[in-house]
C-alpha positions as CSV (number, residue, x, y, z in Angstrom):
1,M,-37.7,-33.0,57.8
2,R,-35.2,-30.4,59.5
3,K,-32.3,-31.0,56.9
4,P,-34.2,-30.2,53.7
5,L,-35.5,-27.1,55.9
6,I,-31.9,-26.4,56.5
7,T,-30.9,-27.0,52.7
8,I,-33.6,-24.8,51.4
9,L,-32.7,-21.9,53.8
10,I,-29.3,-22.0,52.7
11,F,-30.4,-21.9,49.1
12,F,-32.1,-18.5,49.8
13,V,-29.4,-17.0,51.9
14,V,-27.3,-17.9,49.2
15,L,-29.5,-16.6,46.6
16,Y,-30.6,-13.5,48.7
17,S,-26.9,-12.6,49.0
18,G,-26.3,-13.2,45.4
19,Y,-29.2,-10.8,44.1
20,F,-27.9,-7.8,47.0
21,A,-24.1,-8.4,45.3
22,L,-25.8,-8.4,41.9
23,S,-27.7,-5.5,42.5
24,A,-24.9,-3.3,44.1
25,N,-22.4,-4.0,41.2
26,L,-25.3,-2.9,38.7
27,E,-25.9,0.0,40.8
28,L,-22.0,1.1,40.4
29,S,-22.5,0.3,36.4
30,Q,-25.5,2.3,36.3
31,K,-23.8,5.2,38.0
32,I,-21.0,5.0,36.0
33,L,-22.7,4.9,32.7
34,T,-24.5,8.2,33.9
35,L,-20.9,9.7,34.2
36,I,-19.7,9.6,30.8
37,P,-19.6,12.7,28.8
38,K,-22.3,13.3,26.3
39,E,-19.6,13.8,23.6
40,A,-18.9,10.1,24.0
41,K,-21.6,8.4,23.9
42,H,-22.7,6.5,20.6
43,N,-19.4,7.4,18.7
44,G,-16.6,5.1,20.1
45,K,-14.8,7.8,21.6
46,L,-14.4,6.6,24.9
47,G,-13.4,3.1,26.2
48,V,-13.6,1.6,29.4
49,V,-13.4,-1.6,31.8
50,V,-13.5,-2.1,35.5
51,K,-12.7,-5.2,36.5
52,S,-11.9,-7.4,40.2
53,I,-8.9,-8.3,40.6
54,N,-10.1,-10.9,43.0
55,S,-13.1,-12.7,41.4
56,D,-12.4,-11.3,37.6
57,E,-15.7,-10.2,37.8
58,S,-16.3,-7.1,35.2
59,F,-18.5,-4.6,36.9
60,F,-18.4,-1.9,33.9
61,E,-17.7,-2.1,30.3
62,Y,-17.8,0.5,27.7
63,N,-16.3,-0.4,24.1
64,P,-14.1,-2.9,25.5
65,E,-12.5,-4.2,22.4
66,K,-12.0,-1.0,20.5
67,L,-8.5,0.2,19.9
68,F,-7.6,3.4,20.8
69,I,-4.4,5.6,21.0
70,P,-3.1,4.4,24.3
71,A,0.0,7.7,24.6
72,S,2.0,6.7,27.6
73,N,-0.6,3.8,28.6
74,M,1.6,2.1,26.1
75,K,4.5,1.9,29.0
76,V,2.1,-0.5,31.1
77,I,3.1,-3.4,27.9
78,I,6.3,-2.4,27.5
79,S,6.7,-2.4,31.6
80,A,5.3,-6.0,31.8
81,A,7.3,-7.5,29.0
82,A,10.6,-6.5,29.7
83,L,10.1,-7.3,33.6
84,S,9.1,-10.9,32.2
85,I,11.2,-11.3,29.5
86,L,14.5,-9.7,30.8
87,N,14.2,-10.1,33.9
88,K,13.8,-7.3,37.1
89,D,17.5,-8.0,37.8
90,Y,18.7,-7.2,34.5
91,R,21.4,-4.8,33.9
92,F,22.7,-2.3,31.3
93,K,25.9,-2.3,30.0
94,T,28.4,0.2,28.7
95,V,31.8,-1.6,27.6
96,F,35.2,0.2,27.4
97,Y,38.0,-1.1,25.1
98,S,41.5,0.1,24.4
99,G,42.9,-0.3,20.7
100,G,46.0,-1.2,21.8
101,E,48.7,-2.1,25.1
102,I,48.2,0.3,27.8
103,S,52.0,1.2,28.6
104,N,53.3,3.9,30.7
105,G,50.3,5.5,31.3
106,I,49.4,5.5,27.4
107,L,46.6,3.9,26.1
108,N,47.4,3.2,22.3
109,G,45.0,2.5,19.7
110,G,41.9,4.7,20.9
111,L,39.8,4.2,23.5
112,Y,36.6,2.5,22.1
113,I,33.3,2.9,23.7
114,K,30.3,0.6,22.8
115,G,26.8,1.2,24.2
116,F,24.2,-1.6,24.7
117,G,20.9,0.7,25.5
118,D,21.5,1.8,28.7
119,P,18.7,4.5,29.2
120,T,20.0,5.7,32.4
121,L,23.7,6.7,31.9
122,D,24.6,10.0,33.3
123,T,27.4,12.8,33.9
124,N,28.0,11.4,37.3
125,D,28.3,7.9,35.9
126,L,31.2,9.1,33.3
127,T,33.0,10.7,36.2
128,Y,33.0,7.5,37.8
129,I,34.3,5.9,34.8
130,A,37.0,8.1,34.3
131,Q,38.0,7.6,38.0
132,Q,38.2,4.1,36.9
133,L,40.8,4.3,33.9
134,L,42.8,6.6,36.2
135,S,43.1,3.6,38.6
136,K,44.5,1.4,35.9
137,G,47.2,3.8,35.0
138,V,45.8,5.9,32.4
139,K,47.3,9.4,32.0
140,K,46.6,9.7,28.0
141,V,44.8,8.2,25.3
142,K,46.4,8.1,22.0
143,G,44.4,7.7,19.1
144,G,41.0,9.6,20.3
145,I,37.9,8.5,21.5
146,I,35.8,6.2,19.0
147,V,32.1,5.6,20.1
148,D,30.2,2.2,19.1
149,D,26.5,2.6,18.9
150,S,25.9,-0.1,16.6
151,Y,23.6,-2.1,19.0
152,F,20.7,-0.4,17.7
153,G,19.4,0.4,14.5
154,K,20.3,3.7,12.9
155,I,16.8,5.1,12.6
156,R,16.7,7.8,15.7
157,Y,13.0,8.5,15.6
158,G,10.1,6.6,15.9
159,R,7.3,6.3,13.2
160,G,4.4,8.2,14.3
161,W,6.3,10.6,16.0
162,K,5.5,14.2,15.0
163,K,8.5,16.1,12.9
164,R,7.7,19.4,15.0
165,W,8.6,17.6,18.2
166,R,12.1,16.7,17.3
167,G,14.5,18.7,19.6
168,D,11.7,18.8,22.4
169,A,13.1,17.2,25.5
170,F,10.4,14.6,25.6
171,S,11.2,13.2,22.3
172,P,14.9,12.7,21.9
173,P,16.9,10.6,19.3
174,I,17.3,7.2,20.1
175,S,20.8,5.3,20.1
176,A,22.5,2.3,21.9
177,I,24.6,5.1,23.5
178,T,22.6,7.4,25.8
179,L,23.8,10.2,28.3
180,N,21.7,12.4,30.1
181,F,18.1,11.1,28.8
182,N,19.7,12.2,25.5
183,T,18.9,16.2,26.3
184,F,21.0,19.3,27.3
185,K,20.9,22.2,29.5
186,I,20.9,25.7,28.6
187,N,21.5,28.2,31.4
188,V,20.8,31.8,30.5
189,S,22.0,34.9,32.9
190,P,21.5,38.2,32.5
191,T,24.5,40.9,32.0
192,K,24.3,44.6,31.1
193,L,21.5,46.5,29.8
194,G,21.4,46.0,25.9
195,R,24.0,43.5,25.8
196,A,23.5,39.7,25.0
197,P,22.7,37.6,28.0
198,Q,25.4,35.3,29.0
199,V,24.6,31.3,27.8
200,K,26.4,28.4,29.1
201,L,25.7,24.7,28.3
202,R,25.4,21.8,30.7
203,P,26.6,19.4,30.7
204,V,30.5,20.8,30.1
205,G,31.5,19.3,27.0
206,T,28.2,19.6,25.4
207,N,29.7,20.5,21.4
208,I,26.8,22.7,20.6
209,N,26.7,25.5,18.3
210,I,24.8,28.4,20.1
211,I,23.6,31.6,18.1
212,N,22.9,34.2,21.0
213,K,20.0,36.5,19.4
214,A,18.7,37.4,23.1
215,V,19.4,40.8,24.5
216,T,19.4,42.2,28.1
217,S,16.3,44.6,28.6
218,N,13.9,46.3,30.8
219,K,11.6,45.5,28.3
220,K,8.7,42.7,28.6
221,G,9.4,39.6,27.0
222,S,10.9,35.9,27.6
223,I,13.5,34.0,26.8
224,S,13.3,31.2,23.8
225,T,15.6,28.4,22.5
226,Y,15.0,26.2,19.8
227,W,17.0,24.0,17.0
228,T,17.5,25.4,13.8
229,D,15.6,23.6,10.9
230,E,18.6,21.8,10.0
231,G,19.8,20.8,13.0
232,S,23.4,22.4,13.3
233,S,22.8,25.4,16.0
234,V,20.6,26.2,18.7
235,V,19.0,29.8,18.7
236,V,18.7,31.7,22.1
237,G,16.2,34.7,21.6
238,G,14.1,37.3,23.3
239,R,14.7,39.4,26.1
240,I,15.6,38.8,29.8
241,S,15.6,41.2,32.9
242,P,18.6,42.1,34.6
243,R,16.9,41.6,37.8
244,R,15.9,38.0,36.7
245,N,17.8,35.1,37.9
246,L,19.3,32.4,35.8
247,Q,17.1,30.7,33.6
248,T,17.5,27.2,32.9
249,F,16.0,25.5,29.2
250,E,16.2,21.5,28.4
251,L,16.8,20.5,24.6
252,A,17.2,17.1,23.0
253,V,20.3,16.7,21.3
254,M,20.9,15.8,17.7
255,N,23.4,13.5,17.6
256,P,23.2,11.6,21.0
257,T,26.4,9.0,20.2
258,L,28.8,12.2,19.3
259,Y,27.0,13.9,22.6
260,M,28.2,11.5,24.8
261,G,31.9,10.9,23.4
262,D,32.5,14.6,23.6
263,V,31.3,15.1,27.4
264,F,33.3,12.0,28.3
265,K,36.2,13.5,26.7
266,S,35.5,16.6,28.4
267,I,35.5,14.9,31.6
268,L,38.9,12.8,31.1
269,E,40.5,15.6,30.5
270,E,39.5,17.4,33.8
271,S,40.4,14.3,35.3
272,G,43.6,14.6,34.3
273,I,43.9,12.2,31.4
274,E,44.3,13.9,27.7
275,V,43.0,12.7,24.8
276,D,44.9,13.5,21.8
277,R,41.8,13.4,18.9
278,S,38.4,14.6,18.6
279,V,35.5,12.1,19.3
280,V,34.2,10.2,16.4
281,I,31.7,7.4,15.4
282,G,33.2,3.6,14.8
283,T,32.9,0.2,15.7
284,V,34.8,-1.6,18.0
285,P,37.4,-3.7,16.4
286,K,37.9,-7.9,16.6
287,W,41.4,-6.9,18.7
288,S,40.4,-4.3,20.7
289,K,41.1,-5.4,24.7
290,H,38.7,-5.2,27.2
291,I,39.6,-2.6,29.8
292,Y,36.0,-1.7,32.1
293,T,32.5,-2.7,31.8
294,H,29.8,0.2,33.7
295,D,26.5,-1.9,35.0
296,S,23.3,-0.1,35.4
297,V,21.0,-0.5,38.2
298,P,18.7,-3.1,38.1
299,L,16.0,-2.8,35.7
300,S,13.2,-3.1,38.7
301,L,14.6,0.3,39.6
302,I,14.7,1.8,35.5
303,I,11.1,0.5,35.5
304,N,10.1,2.6,38.5
305,E,11.3,6.0,36.9
306,Y,10.0,5.2,33.7
307,N,6.5,4.8,35.1
308,K,6.5,7.1,38.0
309,E,8.2,9.8,35.7
310,S,6.7,8.9,31.9
311,V,10.4,8.7,30.9
312,N,10.0,8.3,26.6
313,V,13.3,7.6,26.5
314,I,13.6,4.2,28.6
315,G,10.7,2.9,26.7
316,E,12.3,3.3,23.6
317,N,15.5,1.5,24.4
318,L,13.8,-1.3,26.5
319,M,12.1,-1.7,23.0
320,K,14.9,-2.1,20.9
321,T,17.0,-3.8,23.7
322,L,14.3,-6.6,23.5
323,G,14.8,-6.8,19.8
324,A,18.5,-7.0,20.1
325,H,18.5,-9.6,22.8
326,F,16.2,-12.0,21.4
327,M,16.2,-11.4,17.7
328,G,19.7,-10.2,17.4
329,A,21.8,-7.0,16.9
330,P,21.0,-4.1,15.5
331,G,17.7,-4.1,17.9
332,T,15.1,-2.0,16.0
333,W,11.3,-1.0,16.8
334,E,10.4,-3.5,14.3
335,K,12.2,-6.5,16.6
336,G,10.9,-5.2,19.5
337,E,7.5,-5.3,18.3
338,L,7.5,-8.7,17.5
339,V,9.1,-9.8,20.6
340,I,6.3,-7.7,22.6
341,S,3.7,-9.0,20.6
342,N,4.3,-12.6,20.9
343,F,4.7,-12.1,24.7
344,L,1.2,-10.7,24.9
345,I,0.1,-13.6,23.1
346,G,1.7,-16.2,25.4
347,I,-0.2,-14.8,28.5
348,G,-3.3,-15.0,26.6
349,I,-3.9,-12.1,25.1
350,N,-6.4,-12.9,22.1
351,G,-7.6,-9.1,21.2
352,Q,-5.9,-7.3,18.6
353,F,-3.1,-4.5,19.3
354,R,-0.4,-2.7,17.2
355,I,2.8,-1.6,19.3
356,V,4.9,0.6,17.3
357,D,7.3,2.5,19.8
358,G,8.1,1.8,23.7
359,S,6.8,5.4,25.0
360,G,3.5,6.1,23.6
361,L,4.3,9.0,21.4
362,S,3.4,7.4,18.0
363,T,-0.1,8.0,17.1
364,L,0.2,4.8,15.0
365,N,0.0,2.4,18.3
366,R,-3.5,0.9,19.1
367,I,-4.6,-0.9,22.2
368,S,-8.1,-1.7,23.7
369,P,-8.8,-1.2,27.6
370,Q,-9.6,-5.0,27.5
371,T,-6.3,-5.8,26.7
372,L,-4.7,-3.0,29.3
373,T,-6.5,-4.8,32.1
374,E,-5.8,-8.2,31.1
375,V,-2.0,-6.9,30.9
376,L,-2.4,-5.3,34.4
377,K,-3.9,-8.1,36.0
378,F,-1.3,-10.6,34.7
379,A,1.4,-8.5,36.3
380,Y,-0.4,-7.8,39.7
381,T,-1.2,-11.7,40.3
382,N,2.7,-12.3,38.9
383,R,4.7,-13.4,41.9
384,F,8.0,-12.7,40.1
385,I,7.5,-8.9,39.1
386,G,4.0,-8.1,40.5
387,K,5.5,-6.1,43.5
388,E,7.9,-4.0,41.4
389,F,5.3,-3.4,38.7
390,V,2.7,-2.2,40.9
391,N,5.1,0.1,42.9
392,S,6.5,1.6,39.6
393,L,3.0,3.1,39.0
394,P,2.4,7.1,39.9
395,I,0.4,6.7,43.4
396,A,-2.9,9.3,43.2
397,G,-2.2,12.2,45.5
398,V,1.7,11.1,46.3
399,D,4.0,10.7,43.5
400,G,4.9,10.6,40.1
401,T,2.6,11.7,37.1
402,L,0.0,11.9,39.8
403,E,1.5,13.4,42.6
404,K,-0.3,16.6,42.1
405,R,-3.5,15.2,41.6
406,F,-6.1,13.8,44.0
407,R,-4.6,15.1,47.0
408,R,-6.9,15.4,50.1
409,S,-9.4,13.0,48.5
410,K,-10.7,9.8,49.1
411,V,-8.7,8.6,46.2
412,E,-5.4,9.8,47.6
413,G,-3.4,6.9,48.2
414,R,-5.8,4.3,46.7
415,V,-5.0,4.3,43.4
416,F,-1.5,3.1,41.3
417,A,-2.5,3.9,37.6
418,K,-0.2,5.1,34.6
419,T,-1.5,8.2,32.8
420,G,-1.2,9.0,29.2
421,Y,-1.6,12.0,27.3
422,L,-1.4,13.4,23.5
423,N,-3.0,16.0,21.4
424,N,-6.6,14.8,22.0
425,V,-5.5,11.7,23.6
426,R,-6.3,11.0,27.7
427,A,-5.5,7.6,29.3
428,L,-5.1,6.3,32.7
429,S,-5.2,2.8,33.6
430,G,-4.2,0.8,36.5
431,Y,-5.5,-0.4,40.0
432,V,-8.0,0.9,42.6
433,F,-7.6,-0.4,46.3
434,A,-11.4,-0.1,47.7
435,K,-12.2,0.8,51.3
436,S,-14.0,-2.5,51.1
437,G,-10.5,-4.3,50.4
438,E,-11.7,-5.5,46.9
439,V,-8.9,-4.8,44.3
440,L,-10.1,-3.4,41.2
441,V,-8.1,-3.0,37.6
442,F,-9.3,-0.2,35.2
443,S,-8.7,1.1,31.9
444,V,-10.0,4.3,30.8
445,L,-9.0,5.4,27.1
446,S,-10.1,8.2,25.2
447,N,-9.5,9.9,22.0
448,G,-11.6,13.1,21.0
449,V,-13.2,13.7,24.5
450,G,-10.6,16.4,25.4
451,W,-10.5,18.0,29.1
452,K,-14.1,16.1,29.8
453,A,-12.2,12.8,29.9
454,K,-10.0,13.8,32.7
455,S,-13.5,15.1,34.7
456,F,-14.7,11.4,34.0
457,Q,-11.5,9.5,34.9
458,N,-11.9,11.9,38.5
459,E,-15.5,10.9,38.8
460,L,-15.0,7.3,38.2
461,L,-12.5,6.7,40.5
462,K,-14.0,8.3,43.2
463,E,-17.1,5.9,42.9
464,M,-14.5,2.8,42.6
465,V,-12.8,3.7,45.7
466,E,-16.4,3.3,47.6
467,C,-17.2,-0.1,46.0
468,C,-17.6,-2.9,46.3
469,N,-18.7,-6.6,47.9
470,I,-15.9,-9.1,47.8
471,K,-13.5,-8.7,50.5
472,G,-10.1,-8.4,48.8
473,S,-6.8,-8.0,49.7
474,F,-4.2,-5.0,49.6
475,N,-1.2,-7.4,49.1
476,N,0.3,-8.8,46.0
């Protein structure tokens, strides 16, 4: 008689425990439901999924399969795909060739530069490369500098990008040759009253025409900078006080390929290497001779900057690189879209989606919160990319685009998530490390809820930090 009694007791203990787990999760679900803004009820403007990483149990779903404009949450998908397909140790390259022999310090036939989509190349890299050419005995480049950007297609701007964004630093043109994220800086300093302020471009060698309409004045006002409609010049206008310190503005270049070549020409000349002609765009001939290859840092570090700081140009270069690498050059958004779509299907994503660009700038992108949580779970549980991927996400109250959010709150340090923002689009997707030890994956996408979407995100994360019943682990 004792054995059946023990069995019955165990059954009731399990049933009773299951009831409390269900009850607690039901309570959480009901609580989240009360947090949803009234503007998002019954109109499909908000989608939410909250799941357990440990058990795959769904704690809350609201329009889980509905497709939304994800803004920069698209970077979650691009990151997972790039780390998985290219490998976390992948390095971009920029290759330098001579068109002829190097004799008596003269590089004959021109210096050719071919870019393979490195989004991180900067002025410091070019200075180092100039030193490498000096170490090879190069004192003069005869035949000029020819820059080859043929590894990517010629279309510079993504589908669904607003035309008014052109010239803005967050939406630069995309090229296989990329320098300083394809942006430059304008430094404006006051001079004497009534005179135009001093305007300098950085880096040195930036070959852009400036129309200076600004004035040094005690009258109230501010400085503005913008590209002319035809993109031939930058206008500096407005007023600057004589007591004002240096003001710096950042704009996107219009021709990234020539920009890189012009800056490198200036750096070569400053280093003591003469260049006899101007910079042109061309292709590397078959008879050219390889003289140097510059490698980027590993992809894992690039993904970290991509997600932490939401650097749009990195995503676009990644997408076109995926297309070129697996479907042949030139890399295009369309080829990249096919590669990434096949990746999603390959990891079991069954829902619909539309991937147009790698930054999330396009209003044509469509993704569901369900798909985002599935990709997030895949990345977290993948032993090859999990650590690098999770650590690349902004941490609440600590760094990246979440550095100033959730400070001195119970959410601080417990949420690793990617932000997303466009006009009337608010998105946040990632992981919550609850106080109980439970690891939750979540996605909140809203199109048309406005500032109340952010308020909902804040309250949701506070509830998630305090949950749940199943003990998990903070480790990948």
